[in-house]
C-alpha positions as CSV (number, residue, x, y, z in Angstrom):
1,X,61.5,136.6,80.8
2,X,60.8,139.1,78.0
3,X,58.5,136.9,76.1
4,X,56.5,136.2,79.4
5,X,56.2,140.0,79.9
6,X,54.7,140.4,76.5
7,X,52.5,137.3,76.8
8,X,51.1,138.6,80.1
9,X,49.8,141.7,78.3
10,X,48.8,140.2,75.0
11,X,48.0,136.5,75.5
12,X,45.6,136.1,72.5
13,X,46.3,139.0,70.2
14,X,45.5,142.7,70.5
15,X,41.8,142.8,69.7
16,X,41.7,146.6,69.8
17,X,44.3,146.9,67.1
18,X,42.4,144.2,65.1
19,X,39.2,146.1,65.3
20,X,40.8,149.2,63.8
21,X,42.7,147.3,61.2
22,X,46.0,148.9,62.2
23,X,48.1,146.1,60.7
24,X,51.4,147.1,59.0
25,X,50.8,150.8,58.9
26,X,54.2,152.5,59.6
27,X,54.2,155.0,62.4
28,X,56.7,156.9,64.6
29,X,56.2,157.1,68.3
30,X,58.1,159.0,71.1
31,X,58.5,158.1,74.7
32,X,58.5,161.3,76.8
33,X,59.3,161.9,80.5
34,X,56.5,163.3,82.5
35,X,58.5,163.6,85.6
36,X,61.9,164.7,87.0
37,X,64.4,161.9,87.8
38,X,67.1,159.7,86.6
39,X,66.7,157.4,83.5
40,X,67.6,153.7,83.5
41,X,66.6,150.9,81.2
42,X,68.5,151.5,78.0
43,X,69.5,147.8,77.5
44,X,66.0,146.3,77.9
45,X,64.5,147.7,74.7
46,X,66.2,145.4,72.3
47,X,65.4,142.1,74.2
48,X,61.7,143.2,74.4
49,X,61.7,143.9,70.6
50,X,63.4,140.6,69.9
51,X,60.7,138.8,72.0
52,X,58.0,140.7,70.1
53,X,59.3,139.4,66.8
54,X,58.1,142.3,64.8
55,X,60.3,144.8,63.0
56,X,61.0,147.9,65.0
57,X,63.8,150.4,65.1
58,X,64.6,152.9,67.8
59,X,66.8,155.8,68.7
60,X,67.7,156.8,72.3
61,X,67.9,160.5,73.2
62,X,69.2,159.9,76.7
63,X,71.4,157.2,78.3
64,X,71.4,155.3,81.6
65,X,72.1,157.7,84.5
66,X,71.0,160.8,82.6
67,X,68.7,163.3,84.4
68,X,65.2,163.7,83.1
69,X,62.8,166.7,83.1
70,X,59.1,166.8,82.3
71,X,58.5,166.7,78.5
72,X,62.0,165.5,77.7
73,X,62.2,162.9,74.8
74,X,63.7,159.6,75.9
75,X,63.3,157.3,72.9
76,X,61.9,157.4,69.4
77,X,60.4,154.2,67.9
78,X,59.7,153.4,64.2
79,X,57.6,150.5,63.1
80,X,54.2,149.2,62.5
81,X,51.3,150.6,64.5
82,X,50.4,147.1,65.7
83,X,53.9,146.5,67.0
84,X,54.2,149.8,68.8
85,X,50.8,149.7,70.6
86,X,51.6,146.1,71.6
87,X,55.0,147.1,73.0
88,X,53.8,150.3,74.6
89,X,52.6,149.2,78.0
90,X,55.2,146.5,78.8
91,X,58.1,148.8,77.7
92,X,56.7,151.8,79.7
93,X,56.2,149.6,82.8
94,X,59.8,148.4,82.7
95,X,61.4,151.8,82.0
96,X,59.2,153.6,84.6
97,X,59.9,151.1,87.3
98,X,63.7,151.0,86.8
99,X,64.0,154.7,86.3
100,X,62.0,155.0,89.6
101,X,64.7,152.9,91.3
102,X,67.5,155.0,89.8
103,X,65.7,158.2,90.8
104,X,65.0,157.4,94.5
105,X,68.6,156.2,94.8
106,X,69.9,159.5,93.4
107,X,67.6,161.4,95.9
108,X,69.2,159.5,98.8
109,X,72.7,160.0,97.6
110,X,72.0,163.7,97.1
111,X,70.4,164.1,100.5
112,X,73.2,162.3,102.3
113,X,75.8,164.5,100.5
114,X,78.8,162.5,101.6
115,X,80.6,160.6,98.9
116,X,82.6,158.6,101.5
117,X,79.4,156.9,102.7
118,X,77.7,154.6,100.1
119,X,74.0,154.2,99.7
120,X,73.5,150.5,99.1
121,X,70.6,148.3,98.1
122,X,69.2,145.1,99.7
123,X,67.7,141.8,98.5
124,X,64.2,143.3,98.9
125,X,63.7,143.2,95.2
126,X,61.0,142.3,92.7
127,X,61.2,138.5,91.9
128,X,63.3,137.9,88.8
129,X,64.1,141.6,88.4
130,X,67.0,141.8,90.9
131,X,69.7,142.1,88.4
132,X,68.0,145.0,86.6
133,X,67.0,146.8,89.8
134,X,70.5,146.6,91.2
135,X,71.9,148.0,88.0
136,X,69.4,150.8,88.3
137,X,70.6,151.5,91.8
138,X,74.2,152.0,90.4
139,X,72.8,154.3,87.7
140,X,71.4,156.4,90.4
141,X,74.7,156.7,92.2
142,X,74.3,153.9,94.7
143,X,76.2,150.7,95.2
144,X,75.2,147.1,95.4
145,X,75.0,144.9,98.5
146,X,75.2,141.1,97.9
147,X,73.3,139.8,94.9
148,X,72.1,136.6,96.6
149,X,72.7,134.1,99.4
150,X,75.7,132.6,97.7
151,X,77.6,135.9,97.4
152,X,78.7,136.5,101.0
153,X,78.1,135.4,104.6
154,X,75.6,137.6,106.3
155,X,74.6,136.4,109.8
156,X,71.2,137.9,110.5
157,X,68.7,137.9,113.4
158,X,66.9,134.7,112.3
159,X,70.3,132.9,111.9
160,X,71.2,134.0,115.4
161,X,67.8,132.9,116.9
162,X,68.0,129.6,115.1
163,X,71.6,129.1,116.3
164,X,70.5,129.6,119.9
165,X,68.3,126.5,119.5
166,X,71.2,124.2,118.6
167,X,72.4,121.8,121.2
168,X,76.1,122.5,121.1
169,X,78.8,124.2,123.1
170,X,79.9,126.6,120.3
171,X,79.5,130.3,121.0
172,X,78.4,132.7,118.3
173,X,81.8,134.2,118.4
174,X,83.3,130.8,117.6
175,X,80.7,130.4,114.8
176,X,81.7,133.7,113.3
177,X,85.4,132.8,113.3
178,X,84.8,129.3,111.9
179,X,82.6,130.7,109.1
180,X,85.3,133.0,108.0
181,X,87.8,130.2,108.1
182,X,85.5,128.0,106.1
183,X,84.8,130.6,103.4
184,X,87.9,132.9,103.5
185,X,87.2,134.1,99.9
186,X,83.8,135.5,100.9
187,X,83.0,138.6,102.9
188,X,81.4,138.0,106.3
189,X,78.9,140.4,107.7
190,X,77.2,140.3,111.1
191,X,73.9,142.0,112.0
192,X,73.7,143.6,115.4
193,X,70.2,144.3,116.7
194,X,71.4,145.8,120.0
195,X,74.4,147.6,121.4
196,X,74.6,144.9,124.0
197,X,75.9,142.5,121.3
198,X,79.1,144.4,121.2
199,X,79.9,143.2,124.7
200,X,78.6,139.6,124.0
201,X,80.5,138.8,120.8
202,X,84.0,139.0,119.4
203,X,83.6,140.5,115.9
204,X,87.3,140.3,114.9
205,X,86.6,138.0,111.9
206,X,83.8,140.2,110.5
207,X,84.5,142.2,107.4
208,X,81.3,144.2,107.8
209,X,79.3,145.1,111.0
210,X,75.7,146.1,110.5
211,X,73.8,148.2,113.0
212,X,70.2,147.3,112.5
213,X,67.4,149.6,113.7
214,X,69.6,151.3,116.3
215,X,68.3,154.6,117.6
216,X,70.6,157.5,116.6
217,X,72.2,158.0,120.1
218,X,73.1,154.3,120.3
219,X,74.3,154.3,116.8
220,X,76.7,157.2,117.5
221,X,78.3,155.3,120.4
222,X,78.3,151.9,118.7
223,X,79.9,153.2,115.4
224,X,82.6,155.1,117.4
225,X,83.3,152.0,119.5
226,X,83.6,149.7,116.4
227,X,85.7,152.1,114.5
228,X,88.2,152.0,117.3
229,X,87.9,148.3,118.2
230,X,87.6,146.9,114.6
231,X,89.3,149.5,112.4
232,X,89.4,147.2,109.4
233,X,85.7,146.4,109.3
234,X,83.2,148.3,107.2
235,X,80.4,149.8,109.3
236,X,76.9,149.6,107.9
237,X,73.6,151.2,109.0
238,X,70.3,149.6,108.2
239,X,66.7,150.4,109.1
240,X,64.6,153.6,109.7
241,X,66.6,155.8,107.4
242,X,64.4,158.1,105.3
243,X,65.0,160.9,102.8
244,X,64.3,163.4,105.7
245,X,66.8,161.8,108.1
246,X,69.6,160.4,106.0
247,X,71.5,163.7,106.2
248,X,71.9,163.2,110.0
249,X,74.2,160.2,109.3
250,X,76.7,162.0,107.1
251,X,79.0,162.8,110.1
252,X,79.0,159.3,111.6
253,X,82.1,157.1,111.2
254,X,80.3,154.7,109.0
255,X,80.9,153.4,105.5
256,X,77.5,152.6,104.0
257,X,73.7,152.8,104.6
258,X,71.5,149.9,103.3
259,X,68.0,151.1,102.3
260,X,65.3,148.6,101.3
261,X,63.1,151.4,100.0
262,X,65.3,151.7,96.9
263,X,63.7,148.6,95.5
264,X,60.8,147.3,97.7
265,X,58.4,150.2,97.5
266,X,59.7,152.5,94.7
267,X,57.4,155.0,92.9
268,X,57.6,154.6,89.1
269,X,58.8,157.6,87.2
270,X,56.0,158.8,85.0
271,X,56.4,158.5,81.2
272,X,54.2,158.3,78.2
273,X,54.4,157.0,74.6
274,X,52.8,159.1,71.9
275,X,52.3,158.1,68.3
276,X,53.3,161.1,66.1
């Protein structure tokens, strides 16, 4: 992956560096934060340098999960001018994006202000970057939902709609119970798109019950009902939760809030690289 990132930015050499004859001139460069937020990406510098295959050394001034302020030094690089200008944009892109994920996660955790309710991510991630983005969520104070389709059973709206087309006598309640019996070592989560589902289905076998896009009044009633009826199940909220509204959920009897925005539309944290 790292070689592909560098190849994308420099497929046939850096002709700007060639024109200036930068070559093996030794320089020092600093990466500075231009924004306030949370840093993440410490472990990606070395694999990018390895893929570049040019001698570079570096020193971190902050570590994953550390708060950043404008002007704060993050990293110092020492190496040839050619290597540093070639590494500059790919490295900044990676660090800015992942620090953006950590920062928005931290904002949601702070706005919720209830450590008993977790802010969790989703699978709405950048292709091939899921592992890194989920680590960034943790650095920001959040927690990870499932990594992939093999991790746990999550019966969602499209599964339910497709199941309705099957020509069999099995109810969805039967399907839920059978799924848990077939994969007892895996967590089972069921997505509810309406409070009516609570009367339609037996959710005894579910480890996690998700309330998807419920209005707040319906969510209050549904979460109280499930906390009483299914006391061992984790209760999860998903959909329509923003930084402005997340605080309203802090008093509900729920265990976690899943937020796609942590990874699917994150704003990069602004940084710059300056040669000294």
